[in-house]
LOKE-808655 format. One line per 2 residues: their letters; for each residue x negated, y, z of C-alpha. Coordinates in Angstrom, 3 decimals, always signed. Example, Ala and Ser with C-alpha at 12.3 -4.5 7.8 and 13.67 -1.06 7.14 Angstrom:
# LOKE-808655
as	-12.300:-4.500:+7.800  -13.670:-1.060:+7.140
//
This chain:
# LOKE-808655
mt	+11.572:+6.105:-22.330  +9.805:+8.173:-19.627
ty	+7.355:+10.815:-20.766  +4.234:+11.330:-18.712
qt	+1.964:+14.402:-18.804  -1.059:+13.149:-16.934
il	-1.137:+9.384:-17.333  -1.060:+6.868:-20.089
vd	+1.152:+3.866:-19.716  +0.896:+0.737:-21.879
ks	+3.106:-2.376:-21.657  +1.832:-5.470:-23.366
en	+1.565:-9.153:-22.606  +3.655:-8.649:-19.451
im	+1.121:-6.192:-17.984  +1.549:-2.514:-17.369
ti	-1.663:-0.583:-17.583  -1.630:+2.865:-15.989
tf	-4.483:+5.111:-17.055  -5.162:+8.377:-15.264
nr	-5.493:+10.823:-18.111  -7.174:+14.025:-17.001
pd	-10.735:+13.199:-18.224  -11.818:+16.863:-18.322
rl	-11.301:+16.907:-14.476  -12.578:+13.302:-13.969
na	-8.885:+12.408:-13.432  -8.641:+14.490:-10.207
ln	-5.246:+14.048:-8.577  -2.913:+16.999:-8.786
gq	+0.885:+17.175:-8.096  +1.893:+16.307:-11.665
ml	-0.295:+13.240:-11.706  +1.090:+12.094:-8.445
md	+4.653:+12.429:-9.635  +3.853:+10.696:-12.905
tl	+2.200:+7.764:-11.115  +5.156:+7.383:-8.665
aa	+7.581:+7.359:-11.640  +5.456:+4.756:-13.481
ld	+5.508:+2.476:-10.392  +9.319:+2.768:-10.240
da	+9.447:+1.831:-13.888  +7.191:-1.148:-13.283
da	+9.302:-2.450:-10.425  +12.509:-2.144:-12.519
dd	+11.178:-3.889:-15.545  +11.230:-7.699:-15.309
dv	+8.929:-7.961:-18.294  +6.128:-6.428:-16.213
ka	+4.469:-9.144:-14.185  +1.238:-7.279:-13.120
ii	-0.051:-3.682:-13.046  -3.579:-2.460:-13.794
ft	-4.851:+1.059:-12.818  -7.873:+2.537:-14.497
ga	-9.094:+5.990:-15.637  -9.684:+7.692:-19.001
gr	-13.180:+8.867:-19.791  -16.059:+8.348:-17.391
gf	-14.162:+8.673:-14.157  -11.540:+6.588:-12.270
ca	-10.342:+9.450:-10.030  -12.690:+12.121:-8.647
ga	-10.353:+12.925:-5.642  -8.013:+15.747:-5.116
dl	-8.128:+18.563:-7.641  -10.046:+21.362:-5.805
gg	-9.141:+24.049:-8.353  -7.371:+25.914:-5.596
gg	-10.728:+26.722:-3.970  -11.342:+26.781:-0.184
gt	-7.657:+26.899:+0.611  -6.930:+23.739:-1.345
fd	-5.855:+21.834:+1.788  -4.209:+24.826:+3.591
hs	-0.433:+24.205:+3.689  +0.198:+26.473:+6.620
gr	+2.072:+29.143:+4.552  +4.206:+26.558:+2.741
ea	+5.625:+24.256:+5.243  +5.592:+23.385:+8.977
rs	+3.077:+20.759:+10.262  +5.863:+18.423:+11.110
eh	+7.310:+18.585:+7.631  +4.072:+18.158:+5.579
rd	+3.600:+14.890:+3.896  +0.187:+14.023:+2.498
gg	+0.407:+13.379:-1.254  -2.133:+10.555:-1.175
gl	-0.029:+8.877:+1.505  +3.049:+9.075:-0.666
lt	+1.140:+7.216:-3.362  -0.329:+4.477:-1.188
lr	+2.911:+3.878:+0.639  +4.547:+3.369:-2.751
if	+1.873:+1.001:-3.893  +2.249:-0.912:-0.620
ec	+5.952:-1.342:-1.282  +5.420:-2.349:-4.947
kk	+7.086:-5.597:-6.101  +4.333:-6.434:-8.681
pv	+0.687:-7.291:-8.012  -1.619:-4.346:-8.535
ia	-5.233:-4.513:-9.822  -7.618:-1.655:-9.699
ai	-10.078:-1.564:-12.652  -12.460:+1.132:-11.286
ng	-14.353:+2.392:-14.310  -16.346:+5.344:-12.766
pa	-16.388:+7.708:-9.861  -13.654:+7.039:-7.346
vg	-14.066:+9.577:-4.594  -11.800:+10.895:-1.783
vg	-8.234:+9.921:-2.783  -9.750:+8.080:-5.678
st	-11.109:+5.584:-3.263  -8.261:+5.601:-0.708
mt	-5.572:+5.084:-3.337  -7.145:+1.742:-4.221
lp	-6.892:+0.344:-0.668  -3.330:-0.998:-0.970
md	-4.034:-2.383:-4.462  -4.326:-6.151:-4.208
ir	-7.449:-6.742:-6.189  -10.258:-4.208:-6.774
ia	-12.733:-4.792:-9.633  -15.499:-2.330:-10.331
sd	-17.533:-1.433:-13.338  -21.271:-1.391:-12.666
qa	-20.998:+2.414:-13.368  -18.449:+2.951:-10.594
rf	-19.239:+5.013:-7.517  -17.225:+5.412:-4.336
gf	-17.003:+7.876:-1.508  -14.859:+8.539:+1.550
vf	-16.096:+12.092:+1.574  -13.445:+13.731:+3.886
ar	-15.798:+14.651:+6.707  -18.012:+16.493:+4.230
rg	-14.965:+18.572:+3.176  -13.990:+19.446:+6.706
iv	-10.848:+17.251:+6.712  -10.000:+13.633:+7.761
pe	-9.244:+10.520:+5.767  -5.757:+10.538:+4.141
aa	-3.450:+8.327:+2.105  -2.793:+6.157:+5.151
ss	-6.445:+4.917:+4.767  -6.998:+4.724:+8.522
yf	-4.547:+1.780:+8.275  -5.845:+0.180:+5.132
it	-9.631:+0.563:+5.201  -10.257:-1.271:+8.466
ra	-8.140:-4.155:+7.217  -10.169:-4.278:+3.980
vg	-13.744:-3.993:+5.285  -13.641:-3.933:+9.060
ia	-14.196:-1.181:+11.576  -18.042:-0.995:+11.475
qa	-18.295:-0.685:+7.653  -15.317:+1.590:+7.485
me	-16.801:+3.996:+10.115  -20.148:+4.017:+8.362
wv	-18.744:+5.149:+5.104  -16.190:+7.598:+6.691
at	-18.536:+9.113:+9.206  -21.398:+9.674:+6.682
gr	-19.098:+10.665:+3.746  -21.767:+9.561:+1.346
vf	-21.087:+8.444:-2.148  -22.289:+4.885:-2.809
sa	-22.755:+2.386:-5.575  -20.621:-0.454:-6.846
ae	-23.212:-2.835:-5.501  -22.838:-1.429:-1.993
al	-19.027:-1.617:-2.358  -19.334:-5.290:-3.263
ag	-21.681:-5.986:-0.376  -19.232:-4.219:+1.992
rl	-16.229:-6.124:+0.450  -14.494:-3.050:-0.773
vs	-14.270:-4.683:-4.218  -14.091:-8.373:-5.089
rv	-16.479:-8.271:-8.014  -18.622:-5.998:-10.132
vp	-18.870:-6.499:-13.889  -20.629:-4.818:-16.793
hd	-18.875:-1.698:-17.886  -17.646:-3.019:-21.208
ql	-16.215:-6.118:-19.506  -14.086:-4.185:-16.922
ip	-10.793:-4.043:-18.718  -10.990:-7.510:-20.352
ta	-11.752:-8.921:-16.871  -8.839:-7.178:-15.214
ra	-6.467:-8.161:-18.121  -7.573:-11.826:-17.944
la	-6.769:-11.848:-14.294  -3.410:-10.218:-14.838
re	-2.666:-12.663:-17.640  -3.501:-15.560:-15.381
ia	-0.862:-14.303:-12.911  +1.735:-13.469:-15.556
dn	+1.390:-16.642:-17.614  +1.245:-19.247:-14.814
cs	+3.247:-18.028:-11.813  +6.836:-17.409:-10.799
ai	+7.368:-13.641:-10.516  +9.673:-14.235:-7.595
sv	+6.954:-16.200:-5.749  +4.300:-13.553:-6.419
tl	+6.481:-10.708:-5.218  +7.404:-12.496:-1.964
ar	+3.822:-13.753:-1.353  +2.448:-10.196:-1.849
qm	+4.740:-8.720:+0.828  +4.181:-11.654:+3.168
lw	+0.449:-11.380:+3.132  +0.421:-7.530:+3.523
rm	+2.935:-7.402:+6.217  +1.505:-10.295:+8.266
lg	-1.744:-8.183:+8.684  +0.130:-6.459:+11.533
ad	+1.584:-9.621:+13.187  +0.611:-10.268:+16.770
hp	+0.793:-14.130:+16.579  +0.678:-16.805:+13.810
me	+4.138:-17.892:+15.027  +5.468:-14.794:+13.206
ah	+3.987:-16.118:+9.923  +5.392:-19.561:+10.625
kl	+8.868:-18.261:+11.175  +8.747:-16.209:+7.969
ds	+7.133:-19.005:+5.915  +9.785:-21.430:+7.044
rm	+12.665:-19.067:+6.017  +11.155:-18.345:+2.622
ih	+10.325:-22.038:+1.825  +13.972:-22.857:+2.659
al	+15.250:-19.957:+0.550  +13.039:-20.763:-2.471
gq	+13.153:-24.545:-2.291  +16.623:-24.433:-3.727
sp	+15.853:-22.026:-6.522  +15.542:-22.833:-10.282
da	+11.965:-21.640:-10.175  +11.043:-24.213:-7.477
ye	+12.660:-27.006:-9.485  +10.831:-25.855:-12.573
gv	+7.565:-25.570:-10.835  +7.584:-29.151:-9.539
ss	+9.141:-30.630:-12.753  +6.572:-28.943:-14.995
fl	+3.675:-30.240:-12.780  +5.007:-33.824:-12.861
ek	+5.620:-33.641:-16.572  +2.178:-32.060:-17.191
rp	+3.496:-29.099:-19.185  +3.350:-25.309:-18.729
ak	+6.145:-24.010:-16.426  +8.744:-21.646:-17.755
fk	+9.891:-19.658:-14.881  +13.069:-17.566:-15.391
gr	+13.514:-15.882:-12.003  +13.908:-12.088:-12.284
vs	+12.612:-9.831:-9.530  +15.325:-7.355:-10.215
td	+18.205:-9.685:-9.363  +16.898:-12.921:-7.887
lp	+14.926:-12.088:-4.767  +16.512:-14.213:-2.005
qp	+17.561:-13.196:+1.424  +16.036:-12.331:+3.887
yp	+14.113:-10.026:+1.489  +13.375:-7.351:+2.512
ww	+12.909:-8.687:+6.083  +11.339:-5.489:+7.485
pe	+12.986:-2.372:+8.881  +12.680:+0.823:+6.786
rk	+10.068:+3.206:+8.185  +10.959:+6.804:+8.010
fs	+8.773:+9.894:+8.166  +9.561:+12.150:+11.162
da	+7.561:+13.913:+13.870  +10.756:+14.811:+15.658
pa	+10.764:+13.271:+19.250  +13.407:+10.763:+19.965
kk	+16.275:+12.296:+21.910  +16.385:+11.161:+25.430
kk	+19.676:+9.678:+26.530  +21.269:+11.570:+29.387
ap	+21.363:+9.510:+32.518  +24.992:+8.923:+33.636
ar	+26.063:+11.297:+36.343  +25.800:+9.775:+39.727
ea	+28.583:+10.158:+42.255  +27.601:+12.393:+45.186
kk	+26.731:+10.251:+48.125  +29.102:+10.696:+51.012
pa	+27.297:+11.590:+54.246  +26.864:+8.584:+56.424
ka	+29.055:+8.506:+59.445  +27.118:+9.058:+62.664
kp	+27.013:+6.059:+64.810  +28.526:+6.546:+68.289
ka	+25.901:+6.877:+70.980  +25.652:+4.026:+73.320
ka	+26.871:+4.851:+76.816  +24.073:+5.024:+79.333
kr	+24.211:+2.308:+81.931  +24.720:+3.421:+85.494
rr	+22.040:+2.513:+87.914  +23.188:+0.867:+91.068
//
């Protein structure tokens, strides 16, 4: 069993709850917490008993952002690595959440500032306590949004709302987050975890894990499609693949027989082709090498045309 230093992990009722556990620092993100969280997500994806994941924070905070214990040079990596080699830690986390095979619910119990806000953007459902606060404060710290949030935030709330929050860098209430569609609901503080768990249980108890995994990736990845035909092509392939699966037979049969479904598909072994249908994206700033143009044969000088003889005048 994996031992974590900065998070608490609970598995019960087919739900993994990941609790950031640095309450004395309002759960500010440091290197160890990043590594612990990435490891917990790997564990969740590998465990077929986990059908949903909940993130929350210990104490009165969700995550107060990056740990600024390093002082003014907190974000200065110039002496440690080249610019082309540096990878933003928040981005490592949000990309991992984006790739996750299980649905992810954010139960935001208190201040979620900086990376505490941006890390929630690739989470599928965000529920806030009435005591939660949010802030995309990067411009007030002299840096820019991180954690791939320039990709995620506009898809979540639109460019106008995103730019207002990012450009002002202000900290705002859960009510403003709800009005701006950053969260789907705000609940009394003591109802936050019960609400998140009830939603996770609804997923875990009633749905095929295979279907949820595929649907999650289909919805997220179609956000970048340039035409609905791309969705139609993918839908058609997936319906064909799943229609012959035991889970599809069970889903229809249980409905007709008016009984709860008993889905047995395992995410670890039963995801059908063409999953994954997307190319792997790699991190590199190295410019693509240009192919050398094939050597051209030297052109032979054109033969001079013989001059026409001048006609004699008579």
